[in-house]
TITIMAR-738535 format. One line per field, with one value per atom (N, C-alpha, C): atom name; y, x, z; residue in one letter; residue number from 1. Coordinates in Angstrom, 3 decimals, always signed. Each point is the difference from the previous one (the first is absolute). Layout:
REM residues N
site	CA | ... .
v	Y | ... .
u	X | ... .
w	Z | ... .
code	A | ... .
pos	NUM | ... .
//
This chain:
REM residues 79
site	N | CA | C | N | CA | C | N | CA | C | N | CA | C | N | CA | C | N | CA | C | N | CA | C | N | CA | C | N | CA | C | N | CA | C | N | CA | C | N | CA | C | N | CA | C | N | CA | C | N | CA | C | N | CA | C | N | CA | C | N | CA | C | N | CA | C | N | CA | C | N | CA | C | N | CA | C | N | CA | C | N | CA | C | N | CA | C | N | CA | C | N | CA | C | N | CA | C | N | CA | C | N | CA | C | N | CA | C | N | CA | C | N | CA | C | N | CA | C | N | CA | C | N | CA | C | N | CA | C | N | CA | C | N | CA | C | N | CA | C | N | CA | C | N | CA | C | N | CA | C | N | CA | C | N | CA | C | N | CA | C | N | CA | C | N | CA | C | N | CA | C | N | CA | C | N | CA | C | N | CA | C | N | CA | C | N | CA | C | N | CA | C | N | CA | C | N | CA | C | N | CA | C | N | CA | C | N | CA | C | N | CA | C | N | CA | C | N | CA | C | N | CA | C | N | CA | C | N | CA | C | N | CA | C | N | CA | C | N | CA | C | N | CA | C | N | CA | C | N | CA | C | N | CA | C | N | CA | C | N | CA | C | N | CA | C | N | CA | C | N | CA | C | N | CA | C .
v	-128.956 | -1.160 | -0.996 | -1.253 | -1.007 | -0.544 | -0.497 | -0.575 | -1.302 | -0.340 | -1.285 | -0.852 | -1.236 | -0.907 | -1.198 | -0.320 | -1.127 | -1.208 | -1.017 | -1.244 | -0.954 | -0.645 | -0.770 | -1.429 | -0.942 | -1.411 | -0.396 | -0.603 | -0.439 | -1.485 | -0.359 | -1.405 | -0.270 | -1.116 | -0.328 | -1.400 | -0.202 | -1.297 | +0.050 | -1.117 | -0.011 | +0.256 | -0.238 | +0.218 | +1.332 | +0.861 | +1.236 | +0.890 | +0.084 | +0.865 | -0.471 | -1.282 | -0.544 | +0.097 | -0.214 | +0.078 | +1.424 | +0.979 | +1.400 | +0.403 | -0.432 | +0.307 | -0.600 | -1.232 | -0.654 | +0.662 | +0.402 | +0.643 | +1.295 | +0.713 | +1.241 | -0.277 | -1.124 | -0.367 | -0.064 | -0.635 | -0.111 | +1.363 | +0.868 | +1.345 | +0.760 | -0.110 | +0.648 | -0.558 | -1.311 | -0.616 | +0.535 | +0.128 | +0.520 | +1.429 | +0.836 | +1.386 | +0.039 | -0.849 | -0.030 | -0.469 | -1.045 | -0.554 | +1.013 | +0.652 | +0.941 | +1.411 | +0.220 | +1.312 | +1.105 | -0.227 | +0.988 | +1.183 | +1.215 | +1.204 | +0.150 | -0.727 | +0.110 | -1.376 | -0.032 | -1.296 | -0.039 | +0.433 | -0.033 | -1.275 | -0.852 | -1.224 | -0.167 | -0.941 | -0.291 | -1.030 | -0.333 | -0.851 | +0.487 | -0.291 | +0.498 | -1.100 | -0.202 | -0.971 | +0.739 | -0.416 | +0.613 | -0.647 | -1.326 | -0.769 | -1.399 | -0.924 | -1.312 | -0.826 | +0.419 | -0.737 | +0.821 | +1.171 | +0.844 | +0.842 | -0.075 | +0.827 | +0.447 | +1.083 | +0.499 | +0.210 | -0.106 | +0.394 | +1.096 | +0.932 | +1.087 | +0.457 | +0.645 | +0.714 | +1.273 | +1.017 | +1.290 | +0.187 | +0.399 | +0.255 | +1.383 | +0.492 | +1.260 | -0.271 | +1.049 | -0.098 | -0.701 | +0.388 | -0.530 | -1.512 | -0.502 | -1.421 | -0.842 | +0.633 | -0.725 | -1.087 | +0.297 | -0.983 | -1.210 | +0.175 | -1.199 | -0.833 | +0.658 | -0.734 | -0.696 | +0.704 | -0.600 | -1.240 | +0.099 | -1.132 | -1.170 | +0.280 | -1.068 | -0.660 | +0.791 | -0.530 | -0.196 | +0.538 | -0.191 | +0.265 | +1.244 | +0.328 | -0.104 | -0.142 | -0.104 | +1.366 | +1.044 | +1.348 | +1.036 | +1.245 | +1.089 | +1.248 | +0.923 | +1.278 | +1.038 | +1.255 | +1.083 | -0.030 | +0.069 | -0.039 | +1.405 | +0.224 | +1.302 | -0.217 | +0.711 | -0.174 | +0.685 .
u	+72.583 | -0.615 | -0.423 | +0.381 | -0.339 | -1.408 | -0.573 | -1.346 | +0.042 | -1.132 | -0.150 | -0.923 | +0.401 | -0.752 | -0.449 | -1.278 | -0.590 | +0.008 | +0.788 | +0.051 | -1.012 | -0.807 | -1.153 | +0.048 | -0.298 | -0.140 | -1.442 | -0.648 | -1.395 | -0.045 | -0.884 | -0.225 | -1.490 | -0.345 | -1.404 | -0.297 | -1.245 | -0.441 | -0.369 | -0.484 | -0.472 | +1.109 | +1.258 | +1.108 | +0.708 | -0.594 | +0.685 | +0.360 | -0.871 | +0.285 | +1.240 | +0.076 | +1.159 | +1.270 | -0.134 | +1.172 | +0.543 | -0.871 | +0.435 | +0.629 | -0.607 | +0.536 | +1.402 | +0.179 | +1.306 | +1.018 | -0.446 | +0.904 | +0.563 | -0.805 | +0.488 | +1.194 | +0.009 | +1.140 | +1.273 | -0.094 | +1.177 | +0.424 | -0.953 | +0.351 | +0.765 | -0.429 | +0.713 | +1.410 | +0.145 | +1.330 | +0.897 | -0.543 | +0.767 | +0.462 | -0.889 | +0.352 | +1.160 | -0.056 | +1.069 | +1.319 | -0.051 | +1.217 | +0.648 | -0.833 | +0.513 | +0.209 | -0.399 | +0.138 | -0.636 | -1.229 | -0.706 | -0.429 | -0.051 | -0.273 | -1.450 | -0.924 | -1.415 | -0.448 | -0.761 | -0.456 | -1.521 | -0.676 | -1.456 | -0.442 | -0.719 | -0.554 | -1.416 | -0.711 | -1.331 | -0.688 | -1.205 | -0.850 | -1.433 | -0.786 | -1.371 | -0.899 | -1.115 | -0.973 | -0.997 | -0.076 | -0.928 | -1.387 | -0.027 | -1.204 | +0.449 | -0.924 | +0.388 | +0.852 | +0.093 | +0.783 | +1.159 | +0.280 | +1.070 | +0.612 | +1.311 | +0.740 | +1.297 | +0.566 | +1.265 | +1.000 | +1.264 | +1.090 | +0.753 | +0.612 | +0.699 | +1.210 | +0.902 | +1.110 | +0.223 | +0.503 | +0.255 | +1.506 | +0.436 | +1.424 | +0.149 | +1.220 | +0.277 | +0.287 | -0.053 | +0.323 | +1.341 | +0.990 | +1.351 | +0.074 | -0.833 | +0.042 | -1.011 | -0.869 | -1.094 | +0.470 | +0.910 | +0.402 | +0.689 | +0.991 | +0.602 | -0.997 | -0.891 | -0.993 | -0.985 | -0.442 | -0.926 | +0.607 | +1.251 | +0.644 | +0.215 | +0.274 | +0.247 | -1.287 | -1.050 | -1.209 | -1.186 | +0.063 | -1.022 | -1.439 | -0.294 | -1.381 | -0.923 | -1.274 | -0.967 | -0.308 | +0.103 | -0.288 | +0.548 | -0.069 | +0.463 | -0.820 | +0.069 | -0.691 | +0.737 | -0.221 | +0.599 | -0.640 | +0.830 | -0.491 | -0.259 | -1.189 | -0.357 | -0.424 | +0.628 | -0.298 | -1.279 .
w	+170.662 | +0.638 | -1.068 | +0.177 | -1.001 | +0.244 | -1.066 | +0.093 | +0.787 | +0.570 | +0.670 | -0.864 | -0.211 | -0.856 | +0.823 | -0.109 | +0.716 | -0.935 | +0.358 | -0.758 | +0.609 | -0.853 | +0.470 | -0.540 | +0.900 | -0.355 | +0.260 | -1.006 | +0.130 | +0.321 | +0.910 | +0.349 | -0.103 | -0.613 | -0.212 | +0.499 | +0.381 | +0.479 | +1.469 | +0.523 | +1.385 | +1.032 | -0.353 | +0.936 | -0.248 | -0.811 | -0.399 | +1.183 | +1.004 | +1.154 | +0.743 | +0.303 | +0.732 | -0.842 | -1.310 | -0.878 | -0.047 | -0.127 | -0.036 | +1.329 | +1.093 | +1.326 | +0.162 | -0.468 | +0.097 | -0.939 | -1.185 | -0.951 | +0.578 | +0.782 | +0.616 | +0.913 | +0.674 | +0.862 | -0.831 | -1.162 | -0.870 | -0.552 | -0.268 | -0.470 | +1.075 | +1.246 | +1.107 | +0.150 | -0.169 | +0.071 | -1.109 | -1.203 | -1.131 | +0.259 | +0.532 | +0.313 | +0.993 | +1.018 | +1.003 | -0.606 | -0.798 | -0.609 | -0.946 | -0.813 | -1.002 | +0.556 | +1.261 | +0.640 | -0.844 | -0.419 | -0.807 | +0.871 | -0.584 | +0.792 | +0.455 | -0.593 | +0.383 | +0.485 | +1.073 | +0.510 | +0.129 | -1.054 | -0.018 | -0.705 | +0.723 | -0.574 | +0.526 | -0.569 | +0.495 | -0.853 | +0.405 | -0.821 | +0.134 | -1.021 | -0.038 | -0.540 | +0.674 | -0.462 | -0.894 | -1.245 | -0.949 | +0.170 | -0.004 | +0.311 | +0.427 | +0.203 | +0.532 | -0.961 | -1.246 | -0.991 | -0.581 | +0.549 | -0.551 | +1.119 | +0.112 | +0.956 | -0.663 | +0.506 | -0.536 | +1.133 | -0.349 | +0.890 | -0.745 | +0.753 | -0.676 | +0.796 | -0.710 | +0.627 | -0.789 | +0.683 | -0.629 | -0.112 | -1.197 | -0.253 | -0.635 | -0.005 | -0.678 | -1.471 | -0.802 | -1.427 | -0.221 | +0.809 | -0.176 | +0.230 | +0.890 | +0.337 | -0.762 | -0.756 | -0.630 | -0.956 | -0.900 | -1.007 | +0.627 | +0.900 | +0.599 | +0.808 | +0.726 | +0.790 | -0.934 | -1.011 | -0.972 | -0.644 | -0.425 | -0.651 | +0.947 | +1.269 | +0.979 | +0.472 | +0.232 | +0.648 | -0.934 | -1.199 | -1.026 | +0.460 | +0.395 | +0.381 | -1.213 | +0.246 | -1.069 | -0.633 | +0.806 | -0.510 | +0.967 | -0.409 | +0.838 | -0.249 | +0.951 | -0.148 | +0.848 | -0.324 | +0.784 | +1.395 | +1.030 | +1.378 | +0.487 | +0.502 | +0.572 | +1.439 | +0.905 | +1.428 | +0.399 .
code	X | X | X | X | X | X | X | X | X | X | X | X | X | X | X | X | X | X | X | X | X | X | X | X | X | X | X | X | X | X | X | X | X | X | X | X | X | X | X | X | X | X | X | X | X | X | X | X | X | X | X | X | X | X | X | X | X | X | X | X | X | X | X | X | X | X | X | X | X | X | X | X | X | X | X | X | X | X | X | X | X | X | X | X | X | X | X | X | X | X | X | X | X | X | X | X | X | X | X | X | X | X | X | X | X | X | X | X | X | X | X | X | X | X | X | X | X | X | X | X | X | X | X | X | X | X | X | X | X | X | X | X | X | X | X | X | X | X | X | X | X | X | X | X | X | X | X | X | X | X | X | X | X | X | X | X | X | X | X | X | X | X | X | X | X | X | X | X | X | X | X | X | X | X | X | X | X | X | X | X | X | X | X | X | X | X | X | X | X | X | X | X | X | X | X | X | X | X | X | X | X | X | X | X | X | X | X | X | X | X | X | X | X | X | X | X | X | X | X | X | X | X | X | X | X | X | X | X | X | X | X | X | X | X | X | X | X .
pos	1 | 1 | 1 | 2 | 2 | 2 | 3 | 3 | 3 | 4 | 4 | 4 | 5 | 5 | 5 | 6 | 6 | 6 | 7 | 7 | 7 | 8 | 8 | 8 | 9 | 9 | 9 | 10 | 10 | 10 | 11 | 11 | 11 | 12 | 12 | 12 | 13 | 13 | 13 | 14 | 14 | 14 | 15 | 15 | 15 | 16 | 16 | 16 | 17 | 17 | 17 | 18 | 18 | 18 | 19 | 19 | 19 | 20 | 20 | 20 | 21 | 21 | 21 | 22 | 22 | 22 | 23 | 23 | 23 | 24 | 24 | 24 | 25 | 25 | 25 | 26 | 26 | 26 | 27 | 27 | 27 | 28 | 28 | 28 | 29 | 29 | 29 | 30 | 30 | 30 | 31 | 31 | 31 | 32 | 32 | 32 | 33 | 33 | 33 | 34 | 34 | 34 | 35 | 35 | 35 | 36 | 36 | 36 | 37 | 37 | 37 | 38 | 38 | 38 | 39 | 39 | 39 | 40 | 40 | 40 | 41 | 41 | 41 | 42 | 42 | 42 | 43 | 43 | 43 | 44 | 44 | 44 | 45 | 45 | 45 | 46 | 46 | 46 | 47 | 47 | 47 | 48 | 48 | 48 | 49 | 49 | 49 | 50 | 50 | 50 | 51 | 51 | 51 | 52 | 52 | 52 | 53 | 53 | 53 | 54 | 54 | 54 | 55 | 55 | 55 | 56 | 56 | 56 | 57 | 57 | 57 | 58 | 58 | 58 | 59 | 59 | 59 | 60 | 60 | 60 | 61 | 61 | 61 | 62 | 62 | 62 | 63 | 63 | 63 | 64 | 64 | 64 | 65 | 65 | 65 | 66 | 66 | 66 | 67 | 67 | 67 | 68 | 68 | 68 | 69 | 69 | 69 | 70 | 70 | 70 | 71 | 71 | 71 | 72 | 72 | 72 | 73 | 73 | 73 | 74 | 74 | 74 | 75 | 75 | 75 | 76 | 76 | 76 | 77 | 77 | 77 | 78 | 78 | 78 | 79 | 79 | 79 .
//
């Protein structure tokens, strides 16, 4: 079983929540277009000035997705 990696995009400022929410839409579109095997996405509000959007990929897909979408950071995904 391959590892799952959570790719994360950080958004800051007063519009961070709406930006992260909208970015998740584009992540879902990318997953559909590329037919990726995992379709876990989401966004999280850290505080009123910081929100994140994320998608989970497998080890095998991490490098192509990282190079195409340029996330700010990543971490091992644990369910």
